[in-house]
C-alpha positions in Angstrom: -20.1 -3.3 21.4 -17.6 -2.4 24.1 -17.7 1.2 23.0 -21.5 1.2 23.3 -21.5 -0.3 26.7 -18.8 2.1 27.9 -20.5 5.1 26.3 -23.8 4.4 27.9 -22.2 3.9 31.3 -20.2 7.1 31.0 -23.2 9.0 29.9 -25.3 7.9 32.8 -22.4 8.7 35.2 -22.0 12.1 33.7 -25.7 12.9 33.8 -25.9 12.0 37.5 -22.7 14.0 38.2 -24.2 17.1 36.5 -27.4 16.8 38.5 -25.3 16.6 41.7 -23.2 19.6 40.7 -26.4 21.6 39.9 -27.9 20.6 43.3 -24.7 21.4 45.2 -24.5 24.8 43.5 -28.2 25.6 44.3 -27.7 24.5 48.0 -24.6 26.5 48.4 -26.3 29.6 46.9 -29.2 29.2 49.3 -27.1 28.3 52.3 -28.8 24.9 52.9 -26.9 22.4 55.1 -28.5 19.5 53.3 -28.6 19.0 49.5 -31.8 18.0 47.7 -30.9 15.9 44.7 -33.6 15.6 42.0 -33.1 13.1 39.2 -36.4 13.1 37.4 -39.2 12.2 39.7 -36.8 10.8 42.3 -35.6 13.2 45.1 -33.0 12.5 47.8 -31.7 14.6 50.7 -28.1 14.1 51.7 -25.6 16.0 53.8 -23.0 18.2 52.0 -20.2 15.8 53.0 -21.9 12.7 51.6 -22.9 14.6 48.4 -19.3 15.9 47.9 -17.9 12.4 48.4 -20.4 10.9 45.9 -19.6 13.7 43.4 -15.8 13.1 43.7 -16.3 9.4 43.2 -18.5 9.9 40.2 -15.9 12.4 38.7 -13.1 9.9 39.2 -15.2 7.1 37.7 -16.0 9.2 34.7 -12.3 10.0 34.2 -11.5 6.3 34.3 -14.2 5.5 31.8 -13.0 8.3 29.5 -9.5 6.8 29.6 -10.9 3.4 28.5 -13.0 5.1 25.8 -9.9 6.7 24.4 -8.0 3.4 24.6 -10.5 1.2 22.7 -10.6 3.3 19.5 -6.8 3.6 19.6 -6.5 -0.1 19.7 -9.1 -0.6 17.0 -7.2 2.0 14.8 -3.9 0.3 15.4 -5.3 -3.1 14.5 -7.0 -1.8 11.4 -3.7 -0.1 10.4 -1.9 -3.5 10.7 -4.7 -5.5 9.1 -5.1 -3.2 6.1 -1.4 -3.2 5.4 -1.3 -6.9 5.7 -4.2 -7.3 3.4 -2.8 -4.9 0.8 0.6 -6.6 1.0 -0.9 -10.1 0.6 -3.3 -9.0 -2.2 -0.5 -7.2 -4.1 2.0 -10.1 -3.7 -0.6 -12.6 -4.9 -1.9 -10.5 -7.8 -0.9 -11.0 -11.4 2.2 -9.3 -12.9 -0.1 -7.6 -15.5 -1.8 -5.6 -12.6 1.5 -4.8 -10.9 3.2 -3.7 -14.1 0.4 -1.3 -15.0 0.8 0.7 -11.8 3.0 3.7 -11.7 5.9 3.8 -9.3 4.7 5.1 -5.9 1.1 4.0 -6.2 1.4 1.0 -3.8 3.6 3.0 -1.5 0.9 5.7 -1.2 -1.7 3.1 -0.5 0.4 1.5 2.2 1.2 4.8 3.9 -1.1 7.8 3.3 -4.3 6.0 2.5 -4.1 3.4 5.2 -3.1 6.0 7.8 -6.2 8.1 6.8 -8.5 5.1 7.2 -7.1 4.1 10.6 -7.5 7.7 11.7 -11.2 7.5 10.6 -11.6 4.6 13.0 -10.7 6.8 15.9 -13.1 9.5 14.6 -15.8 6.8 14.3 -15.1 5.7 17.9 -15.4 9.3 19.0 -18.6 9.7 17.1 -20.2 6.6 18.5 -19.3 7.8 22.0 -20.5 11.4 21.3 -23.8 10.2 19.8 -24.6 8.0 22.9 -23.5 10.7 25.3 -25.6 13.3 23.4 -28.6 11.0 23.7 -28.1 10.5 27.4 -27.7 14.2 28.0 -30.9 15.0 26.0 -32.8 12.4 28.0 -31.5 13.8 31.2 -32.5 17.3 30.2 -35.9 16.0 29.1 -36.5 14.5 32.5 -35.8 17.9 34.0 -37.5 20.1 31.3 -39.3 18.4 28.4 -39.8 21.6 26.6 -36.2 22.7 26.5 -35.0 19.3 25.6 -37.5 19.0 22.8 -36.5 22.4 21.4 -32.8 21.5 21.5 -33.2 18.1 19.9 -35.3 19.3 17.0 -33.0 22.2 16.4 -29.9 19.9 16.6 -31.2 17.5 14.0 -32.3 20.4 11.8 -28.9 22.0 12.0 -27.2 18.6 11.2 -29.2 18.2 8.0 -28.7 21.8 7.0 -25.0 21.3 7.1 -25.0 18.1 5.0 -24.6 19.9 1.6 -21.3 21.3 2.9 -20.3 17.9 4.1 -20.9 16.4 0.7 -18.8 19.2 -0.8 -16.0 18.3 1.6 -16.1 14.7 0.5 -15.7 15.8 -3.2 -12.7 18.0 -2.3 -11.3 15.1 -0.3 -11.7 12.7 -3.2 -9.8 15.2 -5.4 -7.1 15.6 -2.8 -6.7 11.8 -2.6 -6.2 11.6 -6.4 -3.8 14.5 -6.5 -1.8 13.2 -3.5 -1.4 9.8 -5.2 -0.1 11.5 -8.3 2.2 13.7 -6.2 3.7 10.6 -4.5 4.3 9.1 -7.9 6.0 12.3 -9.1 8.3 12.2 -6.0 9.1 8.6 -6.7 10.0 9.5 -10.3 12.3 12.3 -9.0 14.2 9.9 -6.9 14.4 7.3 -9.7 15.9 9.8 -12.3 18.0 11.7 -9.8 21.2 10.7 -11.5 20.0 11.6 -14.9 18.7 15.0 -13.6 22.1 15.6 -12.1 23.6 15.1 -15.5 21.1 16.9 -17.8 20.2 19.6 -15.2 17.0 20.6 -13.5 15.4 22.4 -16.4 12.5 24.9 -16.1 10.2 22.2 -17.6 11.3 19.8 -14.9 10.8 22.2 -12.0 7.6 23.6 -13.4 6.1 20.1 -13.6 6.9 19.6 -9.9 5.5 23.0 -8.9 2.3 22.4 -10.9 1.8 19.1 -9.0 2.4 20.9 -5.7 -0.3 23.4 -6.7 -2.7 20.7 -7.7 -2.4 19.3 -4.2 -2.6 22.7 -2.5 -6.0 23.7 -3.8 -8.1 20.7 -2.6 -6.0 20.6 0.5 -6.9 24.2 1.4 -10.6 23.6 0.6 -10.8 20.4 2.7 -9.0 22.0 5.6 -11.2 25.0 5.5 -14.4 23.0 5.5 -13.1 20.6 8.1 -12.6 23.5 10.4 -15.5 25.6 9.4 -18.3 23.0 9.7 -17.7 22.3 13.5 -17.2 26.0 14.2 -20.5 26.8 12.5 -22.2 24.0 14.3 -20.9 25.3 17.7 -22.0 28.9 17.1 -25.5 28.0 15.9 -25.8 25.4 18.8 -25.1 28.2 21.3 -27.9 30.2 19.7 -30.1 27.1 20.1 -29.2 26.9 23.8 -30.4 30.5 24.2 -33.6 29.6 22.5 -34.1 26.6 24.7 -33.5 28.8 27.8 -36.1 31.3 26.6 -38.5 28.4 26.2 -37.8 27.3 29.8 -38.4 30.9 31.1 -41.8 31.0 29.3 -42.9 27.5 30.6 -41.1 27.9 33.9 -38.9 25.6 36.0 -39.8 25.0 39.6 -36.4 24.8 41.3 -33.1 26.5 40.9 -31.3 23.0 41.0 -33.5 21.7 38.2 -32.7 24.9 36.1 -29.0 24.5 36.7 -29.1 20.8 35.8 -30.9 21.4 32.6 -28.5 24.2 31.6 -25.5 21.9 32.3 -27.0 19.0 30.4 -27.9 21.1 27.4 -24.4 22.6 27.3 -22.9 19.1 27.4 -25.3 17.9 24.8 -24.3 20.7 22.5 -20.6 19.8 23.1 -21.3 16.2 22.1 -23.4 17.4 19.1 -20.3 19.3 18.0 -18.2 16.2 18.3 -20.7 14.3 16.2 -20.5 16.9 13.5 -16.7 16.9 13.7 -16.7 13.1 13.4 -18.9 13.2 10.3 -16.7 15.8 8.8 -13.5 13.8 9.5 -15.1 10.6 8.1 -16.4 12.5 5.0 -12.9 13.7 4.4 -11.5 10.2 4.6 -14.1 8.3 2.6 -12.3 8.7 -0.7 -9.2 7.1 0.9 -11.4 4.2 2.1 -12.9 3.8 -1.4 -9.6 3.8 -3.1 -8.2 1.1 -0.8 -11.4 -1.0 -1.3 -11.1 -0.6 -5.1 -7.4 -1.5 -5.1 -8.0 -4.5 -3.0 -10.7 -5.6 -5.3 -8.5 -5.2 -8.4 -5.7 -7.2 -6.8 -8.0 -10.0 -5.6 -9.9 -10.2 -8.9 -6.6 -10.7 -10.8 -4.6 -13.3 -8.9 -1.5 -15.1 -10.1 -2.3 -18.0 -12.3 -1.7 -21.3 -10.4 -2.2 -24.9 -11.2 -3.0 -28.0 -9.2 0.0 -30.2 -9.9 3.6 -30.0 -8.6 6.5 -30.4 -11.0 9.3 -32.7 -9.8 11.9 -32.0 -12.4 11.9 -30.0 -15.7 13.7 -31.9 -18.4 12.3 -30.1 -21.5 10.8 -26.7 -22.0 8.9 -25.7 -25.1 7.1 -22.6 -26.5 4.3 -24.0 -28.6 2.5 -21.8 -31.2 2.4 -18.8 -28.8 0.4 -15.7 -29.5 0.4 -12.8 -27.0 -0.9 -9.2 -26.7 -0.6 -6.6 -24.1 -3.8 -4.9 -25.4 -6.6 -6.9 -27.1 -6.3 -7.0 -30.8 -2.6 -5.8 -30.9 -0.5 -9.0 -30.9 3.2 -8.7 -30.2 3.9 -12.4 -30.7 2.6 -14.5 -33.6 2.8 -18.3 -33.5 6.2 -18.5 -31.8 7.5 -22.1 -31.4 10.8 -23.5 -30.2 12.1 -25.9 -27.6 15.1 -27.2 -25.7 16.1 -29.8 -23.2 18.3 -30.2 -20.1 21.9 -29.6 -20.9 21.1 -27.3 -23.8 21.4 -23.5 -24.2 19.4 -21.4 -26.5 19.8 -17.7 -27.4 17.1 -15.3 -28.4 18.1 -12.3 -30.5 16.3 -9.7 -32.6 15.8 -6.0 -33.0 14.2 -3.9 -30.3 10.4 -4.5 -30.2 10.8 -8.0 -31.7 9.1 -9.7 -28.7 12.1 -11.0 -26.8 11.1 -9.6 -23.4 7.5 -10.8 -23.9 8.9 -14.4 -24.4 10.8 -14.0 -21.2 7.7 -13.0 -19.3 5.8 -15.9 -20.6 8.5 -18.4 -19.7 8.7 -16.9 -16.2 4.8 -17.2 -16.0 4.6 -13.5 -15.4 2.0 -13.3 -18.1 -0.2 -15.8 -19.9 -0.4 -16.4 -23.6 -3.5 -15.5 -25.6 -3.0 -18.7 -27.7 -0.7 -21.7 -27.6 1.2 -22.7 -24.5 4.5 -22.9 -22.6 5.1 -26.6 -22.0 7.3 -28.3 -19.4 7.8 -32.0 -20.0 5.0 -31.7 -22.5 2.5 -30.3 -19.9 1.1 -26.8 -20.0 2.8 -24.8 -17.3 -0.6 -23.4 -16.2 -1.4 -26.8 -14.8 1.7 -26.7 -12.5 1.7 -25.1 -9.1 3.5 -21.7 -9.1 5.5 -22.6 -5.9 7.1 -25.7 -7.5 7.8 -23.7 -10.7 9.5 -20.9 -8.7 11.7 -23.4 -7.0 13.0 -24.7 -10.3 13.1 -21.6 -12.5 15.5 -18.6 -11.9 16.0 -15.3 -13.7 18.8 -12.8 -14.1 17.3 -9.4 -15.2 19.0 -6.9 -17.4 18.6 -4.2 -14.7 20.2 -5.5 -11.5 17.9 -4.8 -8.5 19.5 -4.9 -5.0 17.8 -4.8 -1.7 19.1 -2.8 1.3 21.0 -5.4 3.3 24.2 -7.4 3.3 25.7 -9.1 0.3 24.6 -12.3 1.8 21.1 -11.1 2.2 21.0 -10.0 -1.5 22.1 -13.4 -2.7 19.8 -15.3 -0.3 16.9 -13.0 -1.2 14.5 -13.9 1.6 15.0 -17.7 1.0 15.9 -18.7 4.6 16.3 -22.3 3.5 19.5 -21.4 1.8 22.5 -21.7 4.1 25.7 -19.7 4.0 27.5 -22.5 2.2 25.0 -22.4 -0.6 25.3 -18.6 -0.8 29.1 -18.8 -1.0 28.9 -21.6 -3.6 26.6 -19.5 -5.8 28.9 -16.5 -5.5 31.9 -18.7 -6.6 29.9 -20.0 -9.6 29.0 -16.4 -10.5 32.7 -15.5 -10.2 31.9 -12.8 -7.6 33.3 -14.5 -4.5 36.8 -12.9 -4.6 35.2 -9.4 -5.1 32.9 -10.0 -2.1 35.8 -11.1 0.1 37.7 -8.0 -0.8 34.8 -5.7 0.5 35.2 -4.1 3.9 33.0 -6.6 5.7 33.0 -9.3 3.1 29.6 -11.0 2.8 28.3 -8.8 5.7 29.0 -5.6 3.7 25.7 -3.6 3.4 24.8 -2.7 -0.1 21.7 -1.3 -1.9 20.4 0.3 -5.0 22.3 3.6 -4.4 25.2 2.3 -2.2 28.5 2.7 -4.0 30.1 -0.3 -2.4 29.8 -2.4 -5.6 30.1 -1.6 -9.2 27.6 -2.2 -11.9 29.3 -5.3 -13.1 29.5 -6.6 -9.5 25.8 -5.9 -9.0 25.0 -8.0 -12.1 27.1 -10.9 -10.9 25.6 -10.7 -7.4 22.2 -11.0 -9.1 23.5 -14.0 -11.0 24.7 -15.6 -7.8 21.1 -14.9 -6.4 19.7 -16.9 -9.4 22.2 -19.7 -9.0 21.8 -20.1 -5.2 18.7 -22.2 -5.5 20.4 -24.5 -8.1 17.6 -24.0 -10.7 16.8 -26.4 -13.4 15.8 -23.6 -15.8 17.9 -20.4 -15.9 16.7 -17.4 -18.0 19.1 -14.5 -18.5 18.3 -11.1 -20.0 21.4 -9.4 -21.3 23.5 -11.0 -18.5 26.8 -9.4 -19.6 25.6 -5.9 -20.6 27.3 -4.3 -17.6 30.5 -6.4 -17.6 34.0 -5.7 -18.8 35.7 -8.2 -21.1 37.4 -10.1 -18.2 34.2 -10.4 -16.2 32.2 -11.4 -19.3 34.7 -14.2 -19.9 34.2 -15.4 -16.2 30.5 -15.4 -16.6 30.8 -17.4 -19.8 32.8 -19.9 -17.9 30.1 -20.1 -15.3 27.3 -20.6 -17.8 29.3 -23.3 -19.6 29.8 -25.1 -16.3 26.1 -25.0 -15.3 24.8 -25.7 -18.8 25.4 -29.5 -18.5 22.6 -29.9 -16.0 20.4 -26.9 -16.8 18.0 -25.6 -19.4 19.6 -22.3 -20.3 17.9 -19.4 -22.1 19.8 -16.2 -22.9 18.4 -13.0 -24.4 21.2 -10.9 -25.8 22.3 -8.3 -28.4 26.0 -8.9 -28.1 27.1 -12.0 -30.1 29.9 -12.7 -27.5 27.2 -13.5 -25.0 25.8 -16.2 -27.2 29.0 -18.2 -27.4 27.6 -20.7 -24.9 24.4 -21.3 -26.9 23.8 -24.4 -29.0 21.2 -22.8 -31.1 19.9 -19.2 -31.6 16.3 -18.1 -32.2 16.0 -14.9 -34.3 12.9 -12.9 -33.6 11.6 -10.3 -36.0 8.3 -8.5 -35.7 7.0 -10.9 -33.1 7.7 -14.0 -35.2 10.5 -16.6 -35.3 12.5 -15.6 -38.3 15.1 -18.3 -38.1 16.5 -21.0 -35.7 20.0 -22.5 -35.9 23.7 -22.3 -34.9 25.6 -19.1 -35.4 27.2 -20.4 -38.6 23.8 -21.5 -40.0 22.2 -18.1 -39.2 25.0 -16.2 -41.0 23.9 -18.0 -44.2 20.1 -18.0 -43.6 19.2 -14.9 -41.5 19.5 -11.4 -42.9 19.3 -9.9 -39.4 21.9 -12.2 -37.9 24.2 -11.7 -40.8 24.0 -7.9 -40.5 24.6 -8.1 -36.7 27.6 -10.4 -37.3 29.1 -8.0 -39.9 28.6 -5.0 -37.6 30.3 -6.9 -34.7 33.2 -7.9 -37.0 33.7 -4.3 -38.1 33.6 -3.0 -34.5 36.2 -5.7 -33.5 38.5 -4.7 -36.3 38.1 -1.0 -35.5 38.7 -1.7 -31.8 
């Protein structure tokens, strides 16, 4: 609304200013001491001095209005940039893990950067287009007042030219859509290059590796060249044809006739300005056509995030004393179950291990226990209640997880252990580090707990990273602790320290460990053996040696390795 009001005001000011300029030019050419100003049927006679002062004032007023007209779209663009990023962040954060897990690395980053930037830029183009359309209308009306024939010729030709160029604009939109898709894939490729940089350094950048990258670059280059060509060619074509239309309009004026030199000059100036604004309209439409695919992709992604929210329940959980997996079935794809009727349970002060060959369903069970995914059948029960009836926030406060792959954020060691939980004070952070047997290692770092670390920072070793992540899990004093291969990156001494930590917290915690190494399972009271998505056996290590073929085989292999070692 503000843009419309400002544009109308600016257009009127410019139209009057152009009429004044034309009148001053005619008076100077004829040597008149007074200037006759004609604005439609109204005519005024003023001295040169007064007319010059009015013209200067109008020029300054127009300059001020143009500054505001530039400021408003810039603010709208900046607000949209912030709002869209906020909406995407909120929608992504609140969406289900199934949606997040199905996205390639780099997809969300591209949406938050390239796509949002393109949409915010389109807002500036839209603001420019609104202003140009109103100014074009005002100039045409002004010219119509001076010469109806010329204005009519110009208006009809302008609209005819606009519709004649629409097929090229639609082609631009198709190329822009292709560019959006290829740019997304290119970002994902770059993300993958960064992720496997270490492996590439080891195995070498083979021709297949480099050719894949260059093919992706070429896939982006082609639609980029086409969009840039059409984005530049369309306004240039419009401008050239518009100048031809101006000549035709002047021919029409010469045939019909214009009574005064000032009127002729005013009409010419207004038609030239109208053509300029017409070109801006065409450029705006071209820019928006180019960015529509980015808008559509953001809308589609927001819709997908919002239509797949995290599952939440209405009831808070005060304390978790018993956790059960009851007759669970689960599938990543409909009709292809990876878990079949899985059932086991444990209570506070108990530890249970989950073992099995690769693909047996261990990670799927972990995701269900963490409420990252929902079972197709059966239920995960806390104190006998389906966890889907519990609020996610209360569940997150009581359940912690130590993943197999330790993920660090760029920040201090203290920041990594606290992990955005501002309610945890420094004493709790240090206490968690002691329980994870990483405190002494942290103190030995150059800045202690204030040492900056990250995924690629070499300040900490792999084993230290894993124990920092264990401290992160312990910092909130969870009631349920789930660990996925918690000692896979540890040496024998560090593993023994972690075992001591687990033994100490076990008394007041529900402890679930997924492991391949039997030494990791020493703290467990019982072990669940998973084979082909089913519970093959449940019992102590001694029981399973007698009753589980898989566990017996693993035990024999471990004993042979120990003897050979």
